[in-house]
FIKOLZA-1660 file (N, C-alpha, C; in steps of 0.1 Angstrom, whole numbers, plus 5000, padded with zeros to 4 digits):
% residues 210
   i   px   py   pz ch aa at
   1 5175 5280 5472  A  X  N
   1 5169 5268 5467  A  X CA
   1 5165 5270 5452  A  X  C
   2 5159 5282 5449  A  X  N
   2 5154 5284 5435  A  X CA
   2 5166 5284 5425  A  X  C
   3 5177 5290 5430  A  X  N
   3 5189 5291 5421  A  X CA
   3 5194 5277 5418  A  X  C
   4 5194 5268 5428  A  X  N
   4 5199 5254 5426  A  X CA
   4 5189 5247 5417  A  X  C
   5 5176 5249 5418  A  X  N
   5 5166 5242 5410  A  X CA
   5 5168 5246 5395  A  X  C
   6 5170 5259 5393  A  X  N
   6 5172 5264 5379  A  X CA
   6 5184 5258 5373  A  X  C
   7 5195 5257 5381  A  X  N
   7 5207 5251 5376  A  X CA
   7 5206 5236 5372  A  X  C
   8 5198 5229 5380  A  X  N
   8 5195 5215 5377  A  X CA
   8 5187 5214 5364  A  X  C
   9 5177 5222 5363  A  X  N
   9 5169 5222 5350  A  X CA
   9 5177 5225 5338  A  X  C
  10 5186 5235 5339  A  X  N
  10 5195 5239 5328  A  X CA
  10 5205 5228 5324  A  X  C
  11 5209 5220 5334  A  X  N
  11 5219 5210 5331  A  X CA
  11 5212 5197 5327  A  X  C
  12 5199 5196 5326  A  X  N
  12 5192 5184 5321  A  X CA
  12 5195 5182 5306  A  X  C
  13 5196 5170 5302  A  X  N
  13 5197 5167 5287  A  X CA
  13 5184 5171 5280  A  X  C
  14 5185 5177 5269  A  X  N
  14 5173 5181 5262  A  X CA
  14 5165 5168 5257  A  X  C
  15 5152 5169 5256  A  X  N
  15 5144 5158 5251  A  X CA
  15 5138 5162 5238  A  X  C
  16 5140 5154 5227  A  X  N
  16 5134 5158 5214  A  X CA
  16 5119 5158 5215  A  X  C
  17 5113 5168 5208  A  X  N
  17 5099 5169 5207  A  X CA
  17 5092 5158 5199  A  X  C
  18 5099 5153 5188  A  X  N
  18 5093 5143 5180  A  X CA
  18 5103 5131 5180  A  X  C
  19 5099 5121 5187  A  X  N
  19 5107 5109 5189  A  X CA
  19 5107 5101 5176  A  X  C
  20 5119 5097 5171  A  X  N
  20 5120 5090 5159  A  X CA
  20 5115 5076 5161  A  X  C
  21 5107 5071 5151  A  X  N
  21 5101 5058 5152  A  X CA
  21 5111 5047 5147  A  X  C
  22 5112 5036 5155  A  X  N
  22 5121 5025 5151  A  X CA
  22 5117 5020 5137  A  X  C
  23 5126 5019 5127  A  X  N
  23 5123 5015 5114  A  X CA
  23 5115 5002 5114  A  X  C
  24 5117 4993 5123  A  X  N
  24 5110 4980 5123  A  X CA
  24 5095 4982 5126  A  X  C
  25 5092 4994 5131  A  X  N
  25 5078 4997 5134  A  X CA
  25 5071 5005 5124  A  X  C
  26 5078 5007 5112  A  X  N
  26 5073 5015 5101  A  X CA
  26 5069 5006 5090  A  X  C
  27 5058 5009 5084  A  X  N
  27 5052 5001 5073  A  X CA
  27 5047 5010 5062  A  X  C
  28 5048 5006 5049  A  X  N
  28 5043 5014 5038  A  X CA
  28 5034 5004 5030  A  X  C
  29 5022 5009 5027  A  X  N
  29 5012 5001 5019  A  X CA
  29 5009 5010 5007  A  X  C
  30 5013 5005 4995  A  X  N
  30 5011 5012 4982  A  X CA
  30 5001 5005 4974  A  X  C
  31 4991 5013 4970  A  X  N
  31 4981 5007 4961  A  X CA
  31 4984 5012 4947  A  X  C
  32 4984 5002 4938  A  X  N
  32 4987 5006 4924  A  X CA
  32 4974 5011 4917  A  X  C
  33 4975 5021 4909  A  X  N
  33 4964 5027 4901  A  X CA
  33 4968 5038 4892  A  X  C
  34 4959 5042 4884  A  X  N
  34 4961 5054 4875  A  X CA
  34 4955 5066 4882  A  X  C
  35 4962 5077 4882  A  X  N
  35 4957 5090 4887  A  X CA
  35 4948 5096 4877  A  X  C
  36 4938 5103 4882  A  X  N
  36 4928 5110 4873  A  X CA
  36 4914 5105 4875  A  X  C
  37 4905 5114 4874  A  X  N
  37 4891 5111 4876  A  X CA
  37 4885 5101 4867  A  X  C
  38 4890 5101 4854  A  X  N
  38 4885 5091 4844  A  X CA
  38 4888 5077 4847  A  X  C
  39 4898 5075 4856  A  X  N
  39 4902 5061 4860  A  X CA
  39 4895 5056 4873  A  X  C
  40 4887 5065 4879  A  X  N
  40 4880 5061 4891  A  X CA
  40 4870 5050 4888  A  X  C
  41 4871 5039 4896  A  X  N
  41 4861 5028 4894  A  X CA
  41 4865 5019 4883  A  X  C
  42 4878 5019 4879  A  X  N
  42 4882 5009 4869  A  X CA
  42 4889 4998 4876  A  X  C
  43 4890 4986 4869  A  X  N
  43 4896 4974 4875  A  X CA
  43 4911 4976 4878  A  X  C
  44 4918 4984 4870  A  X  N
  44 4932 4986 4872  A  X CA
  44 4935 4994 4885  A  X  C
  45 4924 5001 4890  A  X  N
  45 4926 5009 4902  A  X CA
  45 4922 5003 4915  A  X  C
  46 4920 4990 4916  A  X  N
  46 4916 4984 4928  A  X CA
  46 4925 4986 4940  A  X  C
  47 4938 4988 4937  A  X  N
  47 4948 4991 4947  A  X CA
  47 4944 5004 4954  A  X  C
  48 4940 5014 4946  A  X  N
  48 4936 5027 4951  A  X CA
  48 4924 5026 4960  A  X  C
  49 4915 5017 4956  A  X  N
  49 4902 5016 4963  A  X CA
  49 4905 5009 4977  A  X  C
  50 4914 5000 4978  A  X  N
  50 4918 4994 4991  A  X CA
  50 4924 5005 5000  A  X  C
  51 4933 5013 4994  A  X  N
  51 4939 5024 5002  A  X CA
  51 4928 5034 5007  A  X  C
  52 4919 5037 4998  A  X  N
  52 4908 5046 5003  A  X CA
  52 4900 5040 5014  A  X  C
  53 4898 5027 5014  A  X  N
  53 4890 5020 5024  A  X CA
  53 4898 5021 5037  A  X  C
  54 4911 5019 5037  A  X  N
  54 4920 5020 5048  A  X CA
  54 4920 5033 5055  A  X  C
  55 4918 5044 5046  A  X  N
  55 4918 5057 5051  A  X CA
  55 4905 5062 5056  A  X  C
  56 4894 5055 5052  A  X  N
  56 4881 5059 5056  A  X CA
  56 4879 5060 5071  A  X  C
  57 4874 5072 5075  A  X  N
  57 4871 5074 5089  A  X CA
  57 4884 5076 5098  A  X  C
  58 4895 5075 5092  A  X  N
  58 4908 5077 5100  A  X CA
  58 4912 5092 5100  A  X  C
  59 4917 5096 5111  A  X  N
  59 4923 5110 5111  A  X CA
  59 4937 5110 5106  A  X  C
  60 4938 5109 5093  A  X  N
  60 4951 5107 5086  A  X CA
  60 4957 5120 5081  A  X  C
  61 4969 5122 5084  A  X  N
  61 4977 5133 5079  A  X CA
  61 4980 5130 5064  A  X  C
  62 4976 5138 5055  A  X  N
  62 4978 5135 5041  A  X CA
  62 4985 5147 5034  A  X  C
  63 4994 5143 5024  A  X  N
  63 5000 5153 5016  A  X CA
  63 5004 5147 5003  A  X  C
  64 5006 5156 4993  A  X  N
  64 5010 5152 4979  A  X CA
  64 5024 5157 4977  A  X  C
  65 5033 5147 4975  A  X  N
  65 5047 5150 4973  A  X CA
  65 5054 5137 4968  A  X  C
  66 5065 5139 4961  A  X  N
  66 5073 5128 4957  A  X CA
  66 5066 5117 4949  A  X  C
  67 5058 5122 4939  A  X  N
  67 5051 5113 4930  A  X CA
  67 5040 5105 4937  A  X  C
  68 5035 5110 4948  A  X  N
  68 5024 5102 4955  A  X CA
  68 5016 5111 4964  A  X  C
  69 5004 5106 4966  A  X  N
  69 4996 5111 4978  A  X CA
  69 4998 5102 4989  A  X  C
  70 5003 5107 5000  A  X  N
  70 5007 5098 5011  A  X CA
  70 5000 5102 5024  A  X  C
  71 4995 5093 5031  A  X  N
  71 4988 5095 5043  A  X CA
  71 4994 5086 5054  A  X  C
  72 4993 5091 5067  A  X  N
  72 4999 5084 5078  A  X CA
  72 4988 5080 5088  A  X  C
  73 4988 5067 5091  A  X  N
  73 4979 5063 5102  A  X CA
  73 4987 5054 5112  A  X  C
  74 4980 5051 5123  A  X  N
  74 4986 5042 5133  A  X CA
  74 4978 5029 5133  A  X  C
  75 4985 5018 5135  A  X  N
  75 4978 5005 5137  A  X CA
  75 4987 4996 5146  A  X  C
  76 4981 4992 5157  A  X  N
  76 4988 4983 5167  A  X CA
  76 5002 4988 5170  A  X  C
  77 5003 5001 5173  A  X  N
  77 5015 5007 5177  A  X CA
  77 5025 5009 5165  A  X  C
  78 5021 5005 5153  A  X  N
  78 5030 5007 5141  A  X CA
  78 5026 5020 5134  A  X  C
  79 5036 5026 5128  A  X  N
  79 5033 5038 5119  A  X CA
  79 5031 5033 5105  A  X  C
  80 5020 5036 5099  A  X  N
  80 5017 5030 5085  A  X CA
  80 5015 5042 5076  A  X  C
  81 5023 5041 5065  A  X  N
  81 5022 5051 5054  A  X CA
  81 5014 5045 5043  A  X  C
  82 5003 5052 5039  A  X  N
  82 4994 5047 5028  A  X CA
  82 4997 5055 5016  A  X  C
  83 5001 5049 5005  A  X  N
  83 5007 5056 4993  A  X CA
  83 4998 5053 4981  A  X  C
  84 4994 5064 4974  A  X  N
  84 4988 5063 4961  A  X CA
  84 4996 5071 4952  A  X  C
  85 5003 5064 4942  A  X  N
  85 5012 5072 4933  A  X CA
  85 5004 5082 4925  A  X  C
  86 5010 5093 4922  A  X  N
  86 5003 5103 4913  A  X CA
  86 5008 5102 4899  A  X  C
  87 5015 5091 4896  A  X  N
  87 5019 5087 4882  A  X CA
  87 5009 5077 4877  A  X  C
  88 5011 5073 4865  A  X  N
  88 5003 5062 4859  A  X CA
  88 5009 5048 4864  A  X  C
  89 5001 5038 4862  A  X  N
  89 5005 5025 4867  A  X CA
  89 5019 5021 4863  A  X  C
  90 5023 5023 4850  A  X  N
  90 5036 5019 4845  A  X CA
  90 5048 5026 4851  A  X  C
  91 5045 5036 4860  A  X  N
  91 5056 5043 4867  A  X CA
  91 5054 5042 4882  A  X  C
  92 5048 5032 4887  A  X  N
  92 5045 5030 4901  A  X CA
  92 5057 5030 4910  A  X  C
  93 5068 5026 4905  A  X  N
  93 5080 5025 4913  A  X CA
  93 5086 5039 4917  A  X  C
  94 5082 5049 4910  A  X  N
  94 5088 5063 4914  A  X CA
  94 5084 5067 4928  A  X  C
  95 5072 5064 4932  A  X  N
  95 5068 5068 4946  A  X CA
  95 5076 5060 4956  A  X  C
  96 5078 5047 4954  A  X  N
  96 5086 5040 4964  A  X CA
  96 5101 5044 4964  A  X  C
  97 5106 5048 4952  A  X  N
  97 5120 5052 4951  A  X CA
  97 5122 5065 4959  A  X  C
  98 5112 5074 4959  A  X  N
  98 5113 5086 4967  A  X CA
  98 5111 5084 4982  A  X  C
  99 5100 5076 4985  A  X  N
  99 5096 5076 4999  A  X CA
  99 5103 5066 5008  A  X  C
 100 5107 5054 5003  A  X  N
 100 5113 5044 5012  A  X CA
 100 5125 5049 5019  A  X  C
 101 5135 5055 5012  A  X  N
 101 5147 5060 5019  A  X CA
 101 5143 5072 5028  A  X  C
 102 5134 5081 5023  A  X  N
 102 5130 5093 5031  A  X CA
 102 5124 5089 5044  A  X  C
 103 5115 5079 5044  A  X  N
 103 5108 5075 5055  A  X CA
 103 5115 5064 5063  A  X  C
 104 5126 5058 5057  A  X  N
 104 5134 5048 5064  A  X CA
 104 5125 5036 5067  A  X  C
 105 5118 5031 5057  A  X  N
 105 5109 5019 5058  A  X CA
 105 5117 5008 5052  A  X  C
 106 5119 4997 5060  A  X  N
 106 5126 4985 5054  A  X CA
 106 5117 4978 5043  A  X  C
 107 5124 4973 5033  A  X  N
 107 5117 4967 5021  A  X CA
 107 5107 4956 5026  A  X  C
 108 5111 4948 5036  A  X  N
 108 5102 4937 5040  A  X CA
 108 5090 4942 5047  A  X  C
 109 5089 4955 5050  A  X  N
 109 5077 4962 5056  A  X CA
 109 5069 4969 5046  A  X  C
 110 5072 4967 5033  A  X  N
 110 5064 4973 5022  A  X CA
 110 5054 4963 5017  A  X  C
 111 5042 4968 5015  A  X  N
 111 5032 4959 5009  A  X CA
 111 5026 4966 4997  A  X  C
 112 5026 4960 4985  A  X  N
 112 5021 4966 4973  A  X CA
 112 5008 4959 4970  A  X  C
 113 4997 4966 4968  A  X  N
 113 4984 4960 4965  A  X CA
 113 4981 4962 4950  A  X  C
 114 4979 4951 4943  A  X  N
 114 4978 4952 4928  A  X CA
 114 4966 4944 4923  A  X  C
 115 4961 4948 4912  A  X  N
 115 4951 4939 4905  A  X CA
 115 4958 4927 4899  A  X  C
 116 4950 4916 4897  A  X  N
 116 4956 4904 4891  A  X CA
 116 4946 4897 4882  A  X  C
 117 4949 4897 4869  A  X  N
 117 4941 4890 4859  A  X CA
 117 4940 4875 4861  A  X  C
 118 4950 4870 4867  A  X  N
 118 4951 4855 4868  A  X CA
 118 4944 4849 4879  A  X  C
 119 4937 4857 4887  A  X  N
 119 4929 4853 4899  A  X CA
 119 4915 4856 4896  A  X  C
 120 4906 4847 4900  A  X  N
 120 4891 4850 4899  A  X CA
 120 4888 4863 4907  A  X  C
 121 4877 4869 4903  A  X  N
 121 4873 4882 4909  A  X CA
 121 4871 4880 4924  A  X  C
 122 4878 4889 4932  A  X  N
 122 4876 4888 4946  A  X CA
 122 4886 4879 4954  A  X  C
 123 4893 4871 4946  A  X  N
 123 4903 4862 4953  A  X CA
 123 4915 4870 4957  A  X  C
 124 4920 4868 4969  A  X  N
 124 4931 4876 4974  A  X CA
 124 4943 4866 4978  A  X  C
 125 4955 4870 4974  A  X  N
 125 4967 4863 4977  A  X CA
 125 4978 4872 4981  A  X  C
 126 4984 4869 4993  A  X  N
 126 4995 4876 4997  A  X CA
 126 5008 4868 4994  A  X  C
 127 5018 4874 4988  A  X  N
 127 5030 4868 4985  A  X CA
 127 5042 4877 4990  A  X  C
 128 5053 4871 4993  A  X  N
 128 5065 4879 4997  A  X CA
 128 5074 4882 4986  A  X  C
 129 5072 4875 4974  A  X  N
 129 5081 4878 4963  A  X CA
 129 5074 4872 4951  A  X  C
 130 5079 4874 4939  A  X  N
 130 5074 4868 4927  A  X CA
 130 5076 4876 4915  A  X  C
 131 5072 4871 4903  A  X  N
 131 5074 4878 4891  A  X CA
 131 5063 4888 4889  A  X  C
 132 5065 4897 4879  A  X  N
 132 5055 4907 4876  A  X CA
 132 5043 4902 4869  A  X  C
 133 5045 4890 4863  A  X  N
 133 5035 4883 4855  A  X CA
 133 5028 4892 4845  A  X  C
 134 5036 4900 4839  A  X  N
 134 5030 4909 4828  A  X CA
 134 5024 4922 4833  A  X  C
 135 5024 4924 4846  A  X  N
 135 5018 4937 4851  A  X CA
 135 5028 4948 4851  A  X  C
 136 5024 4958 4843  A  X  N
 136 5034 4969 4841  A  X CA
 136 5038 4977 4854  A  X  C
 137 5028 4978 4863  A  X  N
 137 5031 4985 4876  A  X CA
 137 5042 4977 4884  A  X  C
 138 5040 4964 4885  A  X  N
 138 5049 4955 4892  A  X CA
 138 5063 4955 4885  A  X  C
 139 5062 4955 4872  A  X  N
 139 5075 4955 4864  A  X CA
 139 5083 4967 4868  A  X  C
 140 5077 4979 4868  A  X  N
 140 5084 4991 4871  A  X CA
 140 5089 4991 4885  A  X  C
 141 5081 4986 4895  A  X  N
 141 5086 4985 4909  A  X CA
 141 5098 4976 4910  A  X  C
 142 5097 4965 4903  A  X  N
 142 5109 4956 4903  A  X CA
 142 5121 4962 4897  A  X  C
 143 5119 4969 4886  A  X  N
 143 5131 4976 4880  A  X CA
 143 5136 4987 4889  A  X  C
 144 5127 4994 4896  A  X  N
 144 5132 5005 4904  A  X CA
 144 5139 5000 4917  A  X  C
 145 5133 4990 4923  A  X  N
 145 5139 4984 4935  A  X CA
 145 5151 4975 4933  A  X  C
 146 5152 4970 4920  A  X  N
 146 5163 4961 4917  A  X CA
 146 5160 4947 4922  A  X  C
 147 5148 4944 4926  A  X  N
 147 5145 4930 4931  A  X CA
 147 5130 4928 4930  A  X  C
 148 5126 4915 4930  A  X  N
 148 5112 4911 4930  A  X CA
 148 5108 4905 4944  A  X  C
 149 5118 4907 4953  A  X  N
 149 5115 4901 4967  A  X CA
 149 5109 4912 4976  A  X  C
 150 5097 4916 4973  A  X  N
 150 5090 4925 4981  A  X CA
 150 5075 4920 4982  A  X  C
 151 5069 4922 4994  A  X  N
 151 5055 4916 4996  A  X CA
 151 5045 4923 4987  A  X  C
 152 5036 4915 4982  A  X  N
 152 5025 4921 4974  A  X CA
 152 5012 4914 4977  A  X  C
 153 5001 4921 4977  A  X  N
 153 4988 4915 4979  A  X CA
 153 4980 4916 4965  A  X  C
 154 4978 4904 4960  A  X  N
 154 4972 4903 4947  A  X CA
 154 4956 4903 4948  A  X  C
 155 4950 4911 4941  A  X  N
 155 4935 4912 4942  A  X CA
 155 4930 4908 4928  A  X  C
 156 4923 4896 4928  A  X  N
 156 4918 4891 4916  A  X CA
 156 4907 4899 4910  A  X  C
 157 4909 4902 4896  A  X  N
 157 4898 4909 4889  A  X CA
 157 4892 4901 4878  A  X  C
 158 4897 4888 4877  A  X  N
 158 4891 4880 4867  A  X CA
 158 4897 4882 4853  A  X  C
 159 4893 4874 4843  A  X  N
 159 4898 4876 4830  A  X CA
 159 4887 4874 4819  A  X  C
 160 4875 4880 4822  A  X  N
 160 4864 4879 4814  A  X CA
 160 4864 4889 4802  A  X  C
 161 4874 4886 4793  A  X  N
 161 4875 4895 4781  A  X CA
 161 4879 4886 4769  A  X  C
 162 4876 4891 4757  A  X  N
 162 4880 4883 4745  A  X CA
 162 4895 4885 4742  A  X  C
 163 4900 4877 4733  A  X  N
 163 4914 4878 4729  A  X CA
 163 4917 4892 4724  A  X  C
 164 4928 4898 4729  A  X  N
 164 4931 4912 4725  A  X CA
 164 4924 4923 4733  A  X  C
 165 4916 4919 4742  A  X  N
 165 4908 4929 4749  A  X CA
 165 4912 4932 4763  A  X  C
 166 4925 4928 4766  A  X  N
 166 4930 4930 4780  A  X CA
 166 4930 4944 4784  A  X  C
 167 4936 4953 4776  A  X  N
 167 4937 4967 4780  A  X CA
 167 4924 4973 4783  A  X  C
 168 4915 4971 4773  A  X  N
 168 4901 4976 4775  A  X CA
 168 4895 4971 4788  A  X  C
 169 4897 4958 4791  A  X  N
 169 4891 4952 4803  A  X CA
 169 4897 4958 4816  A  X  C
 170 4910 4959 4817  A  X  N
 170 4916 4965 4830  A  X CA
 170 4913 4979 4832  A  X  C
 171 4911 4986 4821  A  X  N
 171 4908 5001 4821  A  X CA
 171 4893 5003 4821  A  X  C
 172 4885 4992 4821  A  X  N
 172 4870 4994 4821  A  X CA
 172 4865 4995 4835  A  X  C
 173 4852 5000 4836  A  X  N
 173 4846 5002 4849  A  X CA
 173 4840 4988 4853  A  X  C
 174 4838 4987 4866  A  X  N
 174 4832 4975 4872  A  X CA
 174 4818 4974 4868  A  X  C
 175 4813 4962 4866  A  X  N
 175 4799 4959 4863  A  X CA
 175 4792 4958 4876  A  X  C
 176 4778 4960 4876  A  X  N
 176 4770 4960 4888  A  X CA
 176 4772 4947 4896  A  X  C
 177 4773 4935 4889  A  X  N
 177 4774 4923 4896  A  X CA
 177 4788 4921 4902  A  X  C
 178 4798 4928 4896  A  X  N
 178 4812 4928 4902  A  X CA
 178 4812 4937 4914  A  X  C
 179 4805 4948 4914  A  X  N
 179 4805 4957 4925  A  X CA
 179 4800 4950 4938  A  X  C
 180 4790 4941 4936  A  X  N
 180 4785 4934 4947  A  X CA
 180 4796 4925 4954  A  X  C
 181 4804 4919 4946  A  X  N
 181 4815 4911 4951  A  X CA
 181 4825 4920 4958  A  X  C
 182 4828 4931 4952  A  X  N
 182 4838 4941 4958  A  X CA
 182 4834 4945 4972  A  X  C
 183 4821 4946 4975  A  X  N
 183 4817 4950 4988  A  X CA
 183 4822 4941 4999  A  X  C
 184 4825 4929 4996  A  X  N
 184 4831 4919 5005  A  X CA
 184 4846 4919 5004  A  X  C
 185 4851 4919 4992  A  X  N
 185 4865 4917 4989  A  X CA
 185 4874 4929 4993  A  X  C
 186 4869 4941 4991  A  X  N
 186 4877 4953 4995  A  X CA
 186 4880 4953 5010  A  X  C
 187 4869 4952 5019  A  X  N
 187 4872 4952 5033  A  X CA
 187 4881 4940 5037  A  X  C
 188 4880 4929 5031  A  X  N
 188 4889 4917 5034  A  X CA
 188 4903 4921 5030  A  X  C
 189 4905 4927 5018  A  X  N
 189 4919 4931 5014  A  X CA
 189 4925 4941 5024  A  X  C
 190 4917 4950 5029  A  X  N
 190 4922 4960 5039  A  X CA
 190 4925 4953 5052  A  X  C
 191 4917 4943 5056  A  X  N
 191 4920 4935 5068  A  X CA
 191 4933 4927 5066  A  X  C
 192 4935 4922 5055  A  X  N
 192 4948 4915 5052  A  X CA
 192 4960 4924 5053  A  X  C
 193 4958 4936 5047  A  X  N
 193 4969 4946 5048  A  X CA
 193 4973 4949 5062  A  X  C
 194 4963 4951 5070  A  X  N
 194 4965 4955 5084  A  X CA
 194 4971 4943 5092  A  X  C
 195 4967 4931 5088  A  X  N
 195 4972 4919 5094  A  X CA
 195 4987 4918 5091  A  X  C
 196 4991 4921 5079  A  X  N
 196 5005 4921 5074  A  X CA
 196 5013 4930 5084  A  X  C
 197 5007 4942 5087  A  X  N
 197 5014 4951 5096  A  X CA
 197 5015 4946 5110  A  X  C
 198 5004 4940 5115  A  X  N
 198 5003 4936 5129  A  X CA
 198 5011 4923 5132  A  X  C
 199 5009 4913 5123  A  X  N
 199 5015 4900 5126  A  X CA
 199 5025 4894 5116  A  X  C
 200 5027 4902 5105  A  X  N
 200 5037 4898 5095  A  X CA
 200 5031 4889 5084  A  X  C
 201 5039 4887 5073  A  X  N
 201 5034 4880 5061  A  X CA
 201 5031 4865 5064  A  X  C
 202 5040 4859 5071  A  X  N
 202 5039 4844 5073  A  X CA
 202 5025 4840 5079  A  X  C
 203 5022 4846 5090  A  X  N
 203 5009 4843 5097  A  X CA
 203 4997 4848 5089  A  X  C
 204 4999 4859 5083  A  X  N
 204 4988 4865 5074  A  X CA
 204 4985 4855 5063  A  X  C
 205 4995 4850 5056  A  X  N
 205 4993 4841 5045  A  X CA
 205 4986 4828 5050  A  X  C
 206 4991 4823 5062  A  X  N
 206 4985 4811 5068  A  X CA
 206 4970 4813 5071  A  X  C
 207 4967 4825 5075  A  X  N
 207 4953 4828 5079  A  X CA
 207 4944 4831 5067  A  X  C
 208 4949 4838 5057  A  X  N
 208 4940 4842 5047  A  X CA
 208 4941 4836 5033  A  X  C
 209 4954 4832 5029  A  X  N
 209 4956 4826 5016  A  X CA
 209 4948 4813 5014  A  X  C
 210 4942 4811 5003  A  X  N
 210 4935 4798 5001  A  X CA
 210 4941 4790 4989  A  X  C
% end
């Protein structure tokens, strides 16, 4: 009997230890920002702040590789890769160029979180495509991917600066009154990003876009 049992076990097909995830269940959320301590808390880095909020309290596996710090979390049965480029804003596409083919994430399952000067502070808009509107990070992503048809979550940072003061403004630190607004807007942005993962862009836009 034992000999027959051993033979049956030996003839069983092997089962992989790590089951490959269906690409349709994989998502990548990239926050745009500048790497380095001196850029922490600047308006241009709001994408990083939303990623940090998504990671907070999660048991996320994190590593630095391929022009990015990348963490993996689960949400509603989906595998979600949280990406913070280790390049500057104007080279944001390098991280996606490395990781999308490696992780086998479909482009429609990628969400880029970016600051937006054309929206009032704290206003959030999800779009499935669009122009870079002068944003160097979005420009580089579009050039790298060869298309502007990728989802992005725009986080309004306002435009309270004098003529010629745009660079100083986006690289400037948040004011106290702005931080009060961010305490509501950052959690909402994270909620929208996870909604994108769970129910897709169409229903997320219907629910949150104003």
